[in-house]
DSSP file (Angstrom, degrees, kcal/mol; ACC not computed):
  #  RESIDUE AA STRUCTURE BP1 BP2  ACC     N-H-->O    O-->H-N    N-H-->O    O-->H-N    TCO  KAPPA ALPHA  PHI   PSI    X-CA   Y-CA   Z-CA
    1    1 A M              0   0    0      0, 0.0     6,-0.2     0, 0.0     7,-0.0   0.000 360.0 360.0 360.0 141.3   63.2  -22.5  -11.5
    2    2 A T    >   -     0   0    0      4,-2.7     3,-1.9     1,-0.1     6,-0.1  -0.272 360.0-102.9 -70.0 165.4   59.8  -21.6  -10.0
    3    3 A S  T 3  S+     0   0    0      1,-0.3    -1,-0.1     2,-0.1    85,-0.1   0.693 123.0  49.8 -64.8 -17.5   56.7  -22.9  -11.6
    4    4 A D  T 3  S-     0   0    0      2,-0.1    -1,-0.3    83,-0.1    -2,-0.0   0.256 127.1 -92.3-107.6  12.3   56.1  -19.4  -13.0
    5    5 A G  S <  S+     0   0    0     -3,-1.9     2,-0.4     1,-0.3    -2,-0.1   0.568  71.7 144.9 100.3   9.5   59.6  -18.9  -14.4
    6    6 A I        -     0   0    0      1,-0.1    -4,-2.7     2,-0.0    -1,-0.3  -0.689  53.0-115.6 -79.9 130.9   61.7  -17.2  -11.8
    7    7 A T     >  -     0   0    0     -2,-0.4     4,-2.8    -6,-0.2     5,-0.2  -0.227  17.4-117.1 -65.1 155.7   65.3  -18.4  -11.9
    8    8 A D  H  > S+     0   0    0      1,-0.2     4,-2.7     2,-0.2     5,-0.2   0.892 114.9  55.2 -58.6 -40.9   66.7  -20.4   -9.0
    9    9 A A  H  > S+     0   0    0      1,-0.2     4,-1.1     2,-0.2    -1,-0.2   0.921 112.1  42.0 -61.4 -44.7   69.3  -17.7   -8.4
   10   10 A D  H  > S+     0   0    0      1,-0.2     4,-1.5     2,-0.2     3,-0.3   0.911 115.5  49.5 -68.6 -41.7   66.7  -14.9   -8.1
   11   11 A W  H  X S+     0   0    0     -4,-2.8     4,-2.8     1,-0.2    -2,-0.2   0.855 104.0  59.7 -68.7 -32.9   64.3  -17.0   -6.0
   12   12 A D  H  X S+     0   0    0     -4,-2.7     4,-2.4    -5,-0.2    -1,-0.2   0.873 103.3  52.6 -60.6 -36.6   67.2  -18.0   -3.7
   13   13 A R  H  X S+     0   0    0     -4,-1.1     4,-1.8    -3,-0.3    -1,-0.2   0.907 110.2  47.6 -64.9 -41.9   67.6  -14.3   -2.9
   14   14 A V  H  X S+     0   0    0     -4,-1.5     4,-2.3     1,-0.2    -2,-0.2   0.940 112.3  49.6 -62.4 -47.1   63.9  -14.0   -2.1
   15   15 A H  H  X S+     0   0    0     -4,-2.8     4,-2.4     1,-0.2    -2,-0.2   0.897 107.5  54.0 -60.7 -42.8   64.1  -17.1    0.1
   16   16 A E  H  X S+     0   0    0     -4,-2.4     4,-2.0     1,-0.2    -1,-0.2   0.903 110.9  46.0 -59.3 -42.5   67.1  -15.8    2.0
   17   17 A L  H  X S+     0   0    0     -4,-1.8     4,-2.1     2,-0.2    -1,-0.2   0.888 110.4  53.0 -69.4 -38.6   65.4  -12.5    2.9
   18   18 A A  H  X S+     0   0    0     -4,-2.3     4,-2.1     1,-0.2    -2,-0.2   0.912 110.2  48.4 -61.6 -41.9   62.2  -14.4    3.9
   19   19 A V  H  X S+     0   0    0     -4,-2.4     4,-2.9     1,-0.2    -2,-0.2   0.900 109.0  53.5 -63.9 -41.2   64.3  -16.5    6.3
   20   20 A A  H  X S+     0   0    0     -4,-2.0     4,-1.3     1,-0.2    -1,-0.2   0.884 108.4  50.3 -61.4 -38.5   66.0  -13.4    7.7
   21   21 A I  H  < S+     0   0    0     -4,-2.1     3,-0.2     2,-0.2    -2,-0.2   0.936 113.3  44.8 -65.2 -46.4   62.5  -11.9    8.4
   22   22 A V  H >< S+     0   0    0     -4,-2.1     3,-1.2     1,-0.2    -2,-0.2   0.917 113.3  50.1 -64.1 -44.1   61.3  -15.0   10.2
   23   23 A N  H 3< S+     0   0    0     -4,-2.9     3,-0.4     1,-0.3    -1,-0.2   0.734 106.5  56.6 -68.9 -22.0   64.6  -15.4   12.1
   24   24 A A  T 3< S+     0   0    0     -4,-1.3     9,-0.4    -3,-0.2    -1,-0.3   0.000  72.6 112.3 -96.6  28.6   64.5  -11.8   13.3
   25   25 A S    <   +     0   0    0     -3,-1.2    -1,-0.2     7,-0.1    -2,-0.1   0.666  45.4 104.4 -79.1 -15.4   61.0  -12.1   14.8
   26   26 A A  S >  S-     0   0    0     -3,-0.4     3,-2.0     1,-0.1     7,-0.2  -0.359  83.5-116.4 -66.0 148.2   62.3  -11.7   18.4
   27   27 A R  G >  S+     0   0    0      1,-0.3     3,-1.7     2,-0.2     4,-0.2   0.864 113.7  56.3 -55.0 -42.2   61.5   -8.3   19.9
   28   28 A E  G 3  S+     0   0    0      1,-0.3    -1,-0.3     2,-0.1     3,-0.2   0.628 106.6  52.5 -68.4 -11.0   65.1   -7.3   20.2
   29   29 A E  G <> S+     0   0    0     -3,-2.0     4,-2.1     1,-0.1    -1,-0.3   0.096  70.8 116.2-109.6  21.8   65.6   -7.9   16.5
   30   30 A E  H <> S+     0   0    0     -3,-1.7     4,-2.5     1,-0.2     5,-0.2   0.894  75.1  53.6 -56.9 -42.9   62.8   -5.7   15.3
   31   31 A A  H  > S+     0   0    0      1,-0.2     4,-2.3    -3,-0.2    -1,-0.2   0.897 108.4  49.7 -62.1 -40.0   65.1   -3.4   13.5
   32   32 A A  H  > S+     0   0    0      2,-0.2     4,-2.5     1,-0.2    -1,-0.2   0.895 110.7  50.3 -65.1 -39.7   66.7   -6.3   11.6
   33   33 A R  H  X S+     0   0    0     -4,-2.1     4,-2.5    -9,-0.4    -2,-0.2   0.912 110.4  49.3 -64.7 -42.8   63.2   -7.6   10.6
   34   34 A V  H  X S+     0   0    0     -4,-2.5     4,-2.4     2,-0.2    -2,-0.2   0.916 112.4  48.0 -63.2 -43.6   62.2   -4.1    9.4
   35   35 A R  H  X S+     0   0    0     -4,-2.3     4,-2.4     2,-0.2    -2,-0.2   0.919 111.9  49.5 -63.0 -43.6   65.4   -3.8    7.3
   36   36 A A  H  X S+     0   0    0     -4,-2.5     4,-2.6     2,-0.2    -2,-0.2   0.896 110.8  50.0 -64.2 -39.9   65.0   -7.3    5.9
   37   37 A R  H  X S+     0   0    0     -4,-2.5     4,-2.6     2,-0.2    -1,-0.2   0.929 111.3  48.7 -63.4 -44.3   61.3   -6.6    4.9
   38   38 A A  H  X S+     0   0    0     -4,-2.4     4,-2.0     1,-0.2    -2,-0.2   0.911 112.9  47.7 -62.3 -41.8   62.4   -3.3    3.2
   39   39 A T  H  X S+     0   0    0     -4,-2.4     4,-2.5     2,-0.2    -1,-0.2   0.897 110.7  52.3 -65.4 -40.5   65.2   -5.2    1.3
   40   40 A L  H  X S+     0   0    0     -4,-2.6     4,-2.9     2,-0.2    -2,-0.2   0.929 109.3  48.6 -60.9 -46.0   62.7   -7.9    0.3
   41   41 A F  H  X S+     0   0    0     -4,-2.6     4,-2.1     2,-0.2    -1,-0.2   0.875 110.9  50.9 -64.6 -36.2   60.2   -5.4   -1.1
   42   42 A T  H  X S+     0   0    0     -4,-2.0     4,-2.1     2,-0.2    -1,-0.2   0.931 111.8  47.4 -63.9 -45.1   63.0   -3.7   -3.0
   43   43 A L  H  X S+     0   0    0     -4,-2.5     4,-2.7     1,-0.2    -2,-0.2   0.916 110.2  52.0 -61.9 -43.7   64.1   -7.0   -4.4
   44   44 A L  H  X S+     0   0    0     -4,-2.9     4,-2.5     1,-0.2    -1,-0.2   0.889 107.8  52.6 -61.6 -38.1   60.5   -7.9   -5.3
   45   45 A D  H  X S+     0   0    0     -4,-2.1     4,-2.0     2,-0.2    -1,-0.2   0.926 110.8  47.6 -59.7 -44.6   60.2   -4.5   -7.2
   46   46 A Q  H  X S+     0   0    0     -4,-2.1     4,-1.8     1,-0.2    -2,-0.2   0.907 113.0  47.6 -63.7 -42.1   63.4   -5.4   -9.1
   47   47 A L  H  X>S+     0   0    0     -4,-2.7     4,-3.2     2,-0.2     5,-0.5   0.848 107.7  55.9 -70.6 -33.1   62.0   -8.9  -10.0
   48   48 A D  H  X5S+     0   0    0     -4,-2.5     4,-2.2    -5,-0.2    -1,-0.2   0.917 108.8  48.4 -60.7 -42.0   58.7   -7.4  -11.0
   49   49 A D  H  <5S+     0   0    0     -4,-2.0    -2,-0.2     1,-0.2    -1,-0.2   0.879 117.2  42.4 -63.9 -37.5   60.6   -5.2  -13.5
   50   50 A K  H  <5S+     0   0    0     -4,-1.8    -2,-0.2    -5,-0.1    -1,-0.2   0.904 132.7  16.3 -75.8 -44.0   62.5   -8.2  -14.7
   51   51 A Y  H  <5S-     0   0    0     -4,-3.2    -3,-0.2     1,-0.3    -2,-0.2   0.634  96.4-129.1-109.1 -18.2   59.7  -10.8  -14.9
   52   52 A G     << -     0   0    0     -4,-2.2     2,-1.9    -5,-0.5    -1,-0.3  -0.434  63.9 -22.7  87.3-173.3   56.4   -8.9  -14.8
   53   53 A P  S    S+     0   0    0      0, 0.0    -5,-0.1     0, 0.0    -1,-0.1  -0.472  75.4 176.6 -77.0  81.0   53.6   -9.8  -12.4
   54   54 A K     >  -     0   0    0     -2,-1.9     4,-2.5     1,-0.1     3,-0.5  -0.607  37.5-122.6 -85.9 145.1   54.3  -13.4  -11.6
   55   55 A P  H  > S+     0   0    0      0, 0.0     4,-2.8     0, 0.0     5,-0.3   0.878 110.7  52.7 -54.5 -42.3   52.2  -15.3   -9.1
   56   56 A S  H  > S+     0   0    0      1,-0.2     4,-1.8     2,-0.2     5,-0.1   0.869 112.0  45.8 -66.0 -34.3   55.1  -16.2   -6.8
   57   57 A L  H  > S+     0   0    0     -3,-0.5     4,-2.2     2,-0.2    -1,-0.2   0.919 114.5  47.1 -72.3 -44.3   56.2  -12.5   -6.6
   58   58 A L  H  X S+     0   0    0     -4,-2.5     4,-2.1     1,-0.2    -2,-0.2   0.928 115.1  46.1 -61.6 -45.7   52.7  -11.2   -6.0
   59   59 A A  H  X S+     0   0    0     -4,-2.8     4,-2.2    -5,-0.2    -1,-0.2   0.885 110.6  52.5 -67.9 -38.8   52.0  -13.9   -3.3
   60   60 A T  H  X S+     0   0    0     -4,-1.8     4,-1.0    -5,-0.3    -1,-0.2   0.917 108.8  50.3 -64.0 -41.9   55.3  -13.3   -1.6
   61   61 A R  H >X S+     0   0    0     -4,-2.2     3,-0.8     1,-0.2     4,-0.6   0.930 110.5  50.5 -60.0 -44.0   54.7   -9.6   -1.4
   62   62 A A  H >< S+     0   0    0     -4,-2.1     3,-1.0     1,-0.2    -2,-0.2   0.885 102.8  61.2 -60.7 -38.7   51.2  -10.3    0.1
   63   63 A D  H 3< S+     0   0    0     -4,-2.2    -1,-0.2     1,-0.2    -2,-0.2   0.792 111.8  37.6 -58.6 -29.3   52.8  -12.7    2.7
   64   64 A Y  H << S+     0   0    0     -4,-1.0    -1,-0.2    -3,-0.8    -2,-0.2   0.341  93.6  99.6-112.1   6.2   54.9   -9.8    4.1
   65   65 A L    <<  -     0   0    0     -3,-1.0    -3,-0.0    -4,-0.6   -28,-0.0  -0.549  57.5-151.5 -85.7 158.4   52.5   -6.9    4.0
   66   66 A E        +     0   0    0     -2,-0.2     2,-0.5     5,-0.0    -1,-0.1   0.721  68.6  94.2 -99.9 -26.8   50.5   -5.8    7.0
   67   67 A S     >  -     0   0    0      1,-0.2     4,-2.5     2,-0.1     5,-0.2  -0.550  60.7-156.6 -73.1 116.9   47.4   -4.3    5.2
   68   68 A H  H  > S+     0   0    0     -2,-0.5     4,-2.6     1,-0.2     5,-0.2   0.913  92.4  51.8 -57.9 -43.6   44.7   -6.9    5.0
   69   69 A E  H  > S+     0   0    0      1,-0.2     4,-2.1     2,-0.2    -1,-0.2   0.920 112.6  43.3 -63.1 -44.8   43.1   -5.2    2.1
   70   70 A H  H  > S+     0   0    0      2,-0.2     4,-2.5     1,-0.2    -1,-0.2   0.879 112.6  53.5 -70.3 -36.9   46.2   -5.0    0.0
   71   71 A R  H  X S+     0   0    0     -4,-2.5     4,-2.8     2,-0.2     5,-0.2   0.941 109.6  48.3 -61.1 -47.4   47.2   -8.6    0.9
   72   72 A E  H  X S+     0   0    0     -4,-2.6     4,-2.6     1,-0.2     5,-0.2   0.932 111.3  50.2 -58.9 -46.0   43.9   -9.9   -0.2
   73   73 A W  H  X S+     0   0    0     -4,-2.1     4,-2.3    -5,-0.2    -1,-0.2   0.918 112.2  47.3 -59.7 -44.7   44.1   -8.0   -3.5
   74   74 A L  H  X S+     0   0    0     -4,-2.5     4,-2.7     2,-0.2    -1,-0.2   0.911 112.1  48.9 -65.5 -43.1   47.7   -9.3   -4.2
   75   75 A W  H  X S+     0   0    0     -4,-2.8     4,-2.5     2,-0.2    -1,-0.2   0.912 112.1  48.9 -64.2 -40.2   46.7  -12.9   -3.4
   76   76 A R  H  X S+     0   0    0     -4,-2.6     4,-2.5    -5,-0.2    -2,-0.2   0.911 112.3  48.7 -64.1 -40.5   43.7  -12.7   -5.7
   77   77 A A  H  X S+     0   0    0     -4,-2.3     4,-2.5    -5,-0.2    -2,-0.2   0.899 111.0  51.1 -63.9 -40.2   45.9  -11.2   -8.4
   78   78 A A  H  X S+     0   0    0     -4,-2.7     4,-2.4     2,-0.2    -2,-0.2   0.908 110.9  47.8 -63.0 -42.1   48.4  -14.0   -7.9
   79   79 A Y  H  X S+     0   0    0     -4,-2.5     4,-2.3     2,-0.2    -2,-0.2   0.923 111.7  49.6 -66.6 -43.0   45.7  -16.6   -8.2
   80   80 A T  H  X S+     0   0    0     -4,-2.5     4,-2.3     1,-0.2    -2,-0.2   0.913 113.1  46.9 -60.7 -43.4   44.3  -15.0  -11.3
   81   81 A E  H  X S+     0   0    0     -4,-2.5     4,-2.3     2,-0.2    -1,-0.2   0.886 109.7  53.6 -67.5 -38.1   47.7  -14.9  -12.9
   82   82 A A  H  X>S+     0   0    0     -4,-2.4     5,-2.9     2,-0.2     4,-0.6   0.892 109.6  49.1 -62.9 -38.8   48.4  -18.5  -11.9
   83   83 A L  H ><5S+     0   0    0     -4,-2.3     3,-1.0     3,-0.2    -2,-0.2   0.936 110.5  50.4 -63.1 -45.5   45.2  -19.5  -13.7
   84   84 A R  H 3<5S+     0   0    0     -4,-2.3    -2,-0.2     1,-0.3    -1,-0.2   0.878 115.2  42.6 -60.4 -38.7   46.2  -17.5  -16.8
   85   85 A L  H 3<5S-     0   0    0     -4,-2.3    -1,-0.3    -5,-0.1    -2,-0.2   0.503 107.9-124.3 -84.7  -4.8   49.6  -19.2  -16.8
   86   86 A D  T <<5 +     0   0    0     -3,-1.0     2,-1.1    -4,-0.6    -3,-0.2   0.895  53.1 162.9  57.4  41.2   48.1  -22.7  -16.0
   87   87 A D     >< +     0   0    0     -5,-2.9     4,-1.9     1,-0.2    -1,-0.2  -0.761  17.1 180.0 -96.0  90.6   50.5  -22.7  -13.1
   88   88 A H  H  > S+     0   0    0     -2,-1.1     4,-2.3     1,-0.2     5,-0.2   0.834  75.9  58.9 -65.0 -34.8   49.1  -25.4  -10.8
   89   89 A T  H  > S+     0   0    0      1,-0.2     4,-2.3     2,-0.2    -1,-0.2   0.947 110.8  40.5 -61.3 -48.7   51.8  -25.0   -8.1
   90   90 A N  H  > S+     0   0    0      2,-0.2     4,-2.6     1,-0.2     5,-0.3   0.823 110.7  58.3 -73.1 -29.4   51.0  -21.4   -7.5
   91   91 A Q  H  X S+     0   0    0     -4,-1.9     4,-2.2     2,-0.2    -1,-0.2   0.949 110.7  44.1 -59.1 -46.6   47.2  -22.0   -7.8
   92   92 A L  H  X S+     0   0    0     -4,-2.3     4,-1.9     2,-0.2    -2,-0.2   0.939 116.0  45.9 -62.8 -49.5   47.6  -24.5   -4.9
   93   93 A L  H  X S+     0   0    0     -4,-2.3     4,-2.1     1,-0.2    -2,-0.2   0.903 115.5  45.1 -64.2 -43.0   49.9  -22.3   -2.8
   94   94 A V  H  X S+     0   0    0     -4,-2.6     4,-2.7     2,-0.2     5,-0.2   0.883 109.2  55.2 -72.5 -37.8   47.8  -19.1   -3.2
   95   95 A A  H  X S+     0   0    0     -4,-2.2     4,-2.3    -5,-0.3    24,-0.3   0.910 109.5  48.8 -59.9 -40.7   44.5  -20.9   -2.6
   96   96 A H  H  X S+     0   0    0     -4,-1.9     4,-2.8     2,-0.2     5,-0.2   0.934 110.2  50.7 -62.6 -46.3   45.9  -22.1    0.7
   97   97 A S  H  X S+     0   0    0     -4,-2.1     4,-2.6     1,-0.2    -2,-0.2   0.911 112.2  47.0 -58.9 -43.1   47.1  -18.6    1.6
   98   98 A L  H  X S+     0   0    0     -4,-2.7     4,-2.5     2,-0.2     5,-0.2   0.898 111.9  49.6 -67.7 -40.2   43.6  -17.2    0.9
   99   99 A A  H  X S+     0   0    0     -4,-2.3     4,-2.3    16,-0.3     5,-0.3   0.952 114.8  44.4 -61.6 -48.7   41.9  -19.9    2.9
  100  100 A E  H  X>S+     0   0    0     -4,-2.8     4,-2.9     1,-0.2     5,-0.7   0.908 113.0  52.4 -61.8 -43.8   44.1  -19.4    5.9
  101  101 A F  I  X>S+     0   0    0     -4,-2.6     5,-2.3    -5,-0.2     4,-1.6   0.937 113.6  41.5 -58.0 -51.4   43.8  -15.6    5.6
  102  102 A F  I  <>S+     0   0    0     -4,-2.5     6,-1.3     3,-0.2     5,-1.2   0.864 121.5  40.8 -70.8 -35.0   40.0  -15.6    5.6
  103  103 A I  I  <5S+     0   0    0     -4,-2.3    44,-0.8    -5,-0.2    -2,-0.2   0.936 128.6  25.2 -77.6 -47.4   39.6  -18.2    8.3
  104  104 A E  I  <5S+     0   0    0     -4,-2.9    -3,-0.2    -5,-0.3    -2,-0.2   0.834 132.4  25.8 -91.5 -34.9   42.4  -17.2   10.7
  105  105 A E  I  <<S+     0   0    0     -4,-1.6    -3,-0.2    -5,-0.7    -4,-0.1   0.878 129.5  27.3-100.3 -44.3   43.0  -13.5   10.1
  106  106 A V  I   <S-     0   0    0     -5,-2.3    -4,-0.2     2,-0.1    -3,-0.2   0.801  85.0-137.7 -92.8 -31.8   39.8  -11.9    8.7
  107  107 A G      < +     0   0    0     -5,-1.2     2,-1.3    -6,-0.4    -4,-0.2   0.707  52.8 142.9  78.0  19.7   37.2  -14.2   10.2
  108  108 A N     >  +     0   0    0     -6,-1.3     4,-2.6     1,-0.2    -1,-0.2  -0.743  24.0 178.4 -90.8  89.0   35.2  -14.2    6.9
  109  109 A L  H  > S+     0   0    0     -2,-1.3     4,-2.7     1,-0.2    -1,-0.2   0.818  73.2  55.5 -68.8 -32.0   34.2  -17.9    7.2
  110  110 A E  H  > S+     0   0    0      2,-0.2     4,-1.9     1,-0.2    -1,-0.2   0.950 113.7  40.4 -64.6 -47.9   32.1  -18.0    4.0
  111  111 A E  H  > S+     0   0    0      2,-0.2     4,-2.4     1,-0.2     5,-0.2   0.886 114.8  54.0 -67.0 -38.0   35.1  -16.7    1.9
  112  112 A G  H  X S+     0   0    0     -4,-2.6     4,-2.4   -10,-0.2    -2,-0.2   0.907 107.8  49.6 -61.0 -42.6   37.4  -19.0    3.9
  113  113 A A  H  X S+     0   0    0     -4,-2.7     4,-2.1     2,-0.2    -1,-0.2   0.882 109.4  52.7 -64.9 -37.9   35.2  -22.0    3.2
  114  114 A T  H  X S+     0   0    0     -4,-1.9     4,-1.9     2,-0.2    -2,-0.2   0.949 113.4  41.9 -61.6 -49.1   35.2  -21.1   -0.5
  115  115 A W  H  X S+     0   0    0     -4,-2.4     4,-2.8     1,-0.2   -16,-0.3   0.830 110.6  56.9 -70.7 -31.1   39.0  -20.9   -0.7
  116  116 A L  H  X S+     0   0    0     -4,-2.4     4,-2.7    -5,-0.2    -1,-0.2   0.906 108.0  49.0 -63.2 -40.0   39.4  -24.0    1.5
  117  117 A G  H  X S+     0   0    0     -4,-2.1     4,-2.1     2,-0.2    -2,-0.2   0.892 110.8  49.4 -64.5 -40.0   37.3  -25.8   -1.1
  118  118 A V  H  X S+     0   0    0     -4,-1.9     4,-2.0     2,-0.2    -2,-0.2   0.932 113.0  47.1 -63.9 -44.8   39.5  -24.5   -4.0
  119  119 A W  H  X S+     0   0    0     -4,-2.8     4,-2.2   -24,-0.3    -2,-0.2   0.921 109.5  53.4 -62.3 -43.7   42.6  -25.6   -2.1
  120  120 A R  H  X S+     0   0    0     -4,-2.7     4,-1.4     1,-0.2    -1,-0.2   0.895 107.7  52.1 -58.6 -40.8   41.1  -29.0   -1.4
  121  121 A E  H  < S+     0   0    0     -4,-2.1     3,-0.3     1,-0.2    -1,-0.2   0.919 109.6  48.6 -60.8 -44.0   40.4  -29.4   -5.2
  122  122 A H  H  < S+     0   0    0     -4,-2.0    -1,-0.2     1,-0.2    -2,-0.2   0.840 107.1  56.4 -66.2 -32.5   44.0  -28.5   -6.0
  123  123 A L  H  < S-     0   0    0     -4,-2.2     3,-0.3     1,-0.2    -1,-0.2   0.815 101.4-149.2 -69.4 -29.0   45.3  -31.0   -3.4
  124  124 A G     <  -     0   0    0     -4,-1.4    -1,-0.2    -3,-0.3    -2,-0.1  -0.440  39.5 -39.5  90.6-167.3   43.4  -33.8   -5.0
  125  125 A I  S    S+     0   0    0      1,-0.2    -1,-0.2    -2,-0.1    -2,-0.1   0.869 130.6  29.2 -68.4 -40.8   41.9  -36.9   -3.5
  126  126 A A  S    S-     0   0    0     -3,-0.3    -1,-0.2     2,-0.0     6,-0.1  -0.742  73.8-158.2-128.9  85.2   44.6  -37.8   -1.0
  127  127 A P        -     0   0    0      0, 0.0     2,-0.3     0, 0.0    -3,-0.1  -0.306  20.3-144.0 -58.7 145.2   46.6  -34.9    0.4
  128  128 A V    >>  -     0   0    0     -5,-0.1     3,-1.3     4,-0.1     4,-0.8  -0.745  42.1 -26.3-114.8 160.2   49.9  -36.0    1.7
  129  129 A N  H 3> S+     0   0    0     -2,-0.3     4,-1.4     1,-0.3     3,-0.5  -0.040 127.5   2.7  47.0-127.3   52.2  -35.1    4.6
  130  130 A H  H 3> S+     0   0    0      1,-0.2     4,-3.0     2,-0.2    -1,-0.3   0.846 127.9  61.9 -60.1 -37.8   51.8  -31.5    5.8
  131  131 A D  H <> S+     0   0    0     -3,-1.3     4,-2.6     1,-0.2    -1,-0.2   0.900 103.2  48.9 -60.6 -41.8   49.0  -30.7    3.4
  132  132 A G  H  X S+     0   0    0     -4,-0.8     4,-2.1    -3,-0.5    -1,-0.2   0.917 114.2  45.3 -63.8 -43.4   46.7  -33.3    4.9
  133  133 A A  H  X S+     0   0    0     -4,-1.4     4,-2.2     2,-0.2    -2,-0.2   0.894 113.9  49.4 -66.7 -40.5   47.3  -32.1    8.4
  134  134 A E  H  X S+     0   0    0     -4,-3.0     4,-2.6     2,-0.2     5,-0.2   0.896 109.4  51.9 -66.8 -40.0   47.0  -28.4    7.4
  135  135 A L  H  X S+     0   0    0     -4,-2.6     4,-2.5    -5,-0.2    -2,-0.2   0.934 111.0  47.5 -60.7 -46.5   43.7  -29.1    5.6
  136  136 A A  H  X S+     0   0    0     -4,-2.1     4,-2.2     2,-0.2    -2,-0.2   0.892 111.5  51.6 -62.1 -40.0   42.3  -30.9    8.8
  137  137 A R  H  X S+     0   0    0     -4,-2.2     4,-2.2     2,-0.2    -2,-0.2   0.930 112.6  43.9 -63.1 -46.8   43.5  -28.0   10.9
  138  138 A L  H  X S+     0   0    0     -4,-2.6     4,-2.4     2,-0.2    -2,-0.2   0.878 112.4  52.5 -68.6 -37.1   41.8  -25.3    8.8
  139  139 A E  H  X S+     0   0    0     -4,-2.5     4,-2.2    -5,-0.2    -1,-0.2   0.906 110.1  49.1 -63.3 -40.4   38.6  -27.4    8.5
  140  140 A A  H  X S+     0   0    0     -4,-2.2     4,-1.9     2,-0.2    -2,-0.2   0.907 111.1  49.6 -65.3 -41.8   38.5  -27.7   12.3
  141  141 A L  H  X>S+     0   0    0     -4,-2.2     5,-3.1     1,-0.2     4,-0.8   0.913 109.8  51.7 -61.1 -42.6   39.0  -24.0   12.7
  142  142 A L  H ><5S+     0   0    0     -4,-2.4     3,-0.8     1,-0.2    -2,-0.2   0.915 109.4  49.2 -61.4 -43.5   36.2  -23.3   10.2
  143  143 A L  H 3<5S+     0   0    0     -4,-2.2    -1,-0.2     1,-0.2    -2,-0.2   0.839 110.3  51.6 -66.0 -32.8   33.9  -25.6   12.1
  144  144 A R  H 3<5S-     0   0    0     -4,-1.9    -1,-0.2    -5,-0.1    -2,-0.2   0.567 126.7 -99.1 -80.8  -8.6   34.7  -23.8   15.4
  145  145 A G  T <<5 -     0   0    0     -4,-0.8     2,-0.3    -3,-0.8    -3,-0.2   0.704  67.8 -62.8 100.4  21.7   34.0  -20.5   13.8
  146  146 A G  S   <S+     0   0    0     -5,-3.1   -42,-0.2    -6,-0.1    -2,-0.1  -0.780  95.7  34.0 117.0-152.3   37.4  -19.1   12.8
  147  147 A A              0   0    0    -44,-0.8   -43,-0.1    -2,-0.3   -42,-0.1   0.005 360.0 360.0 -51.6 145.5   40.6  -18.0   14.4
  148  148 A P              0   0    0      0, 0.0    -1,-0.2     0, 0.0   -44,-0.1   0.493 360.0 360.0 -65.5 360.0   41.8  -19.9   17.5
């Protein structure tokens, strides 16, 4: 079960579609990627009806949207809901998404630095494995002035 209450069976369906989208990233598979995204959004709509506005559903939708404005709104809503639910896992994941979004995609370094600080707080004193490397990468990007 996810930290916000989505069953493993439902989340596995979301994960399968996310993998299909990533695997269909080659140009010749554009149609497959579009179909998988449409199917993912339909599934997320169904899960929203079943569970309500859960952080993992809001954040996943944001991950696959193209509109910067709508993505930001969804991630902020996901973070707010994660705070309300005291869902530390989604607080951590969404803070990372927002830091990465503002630093790499939008170029709003002030907002990126704020979310990077929030993410760093959630990681704790000694981030491990991938998180430590990702934190160092985003901090270096921030110091260089944004996207590579």
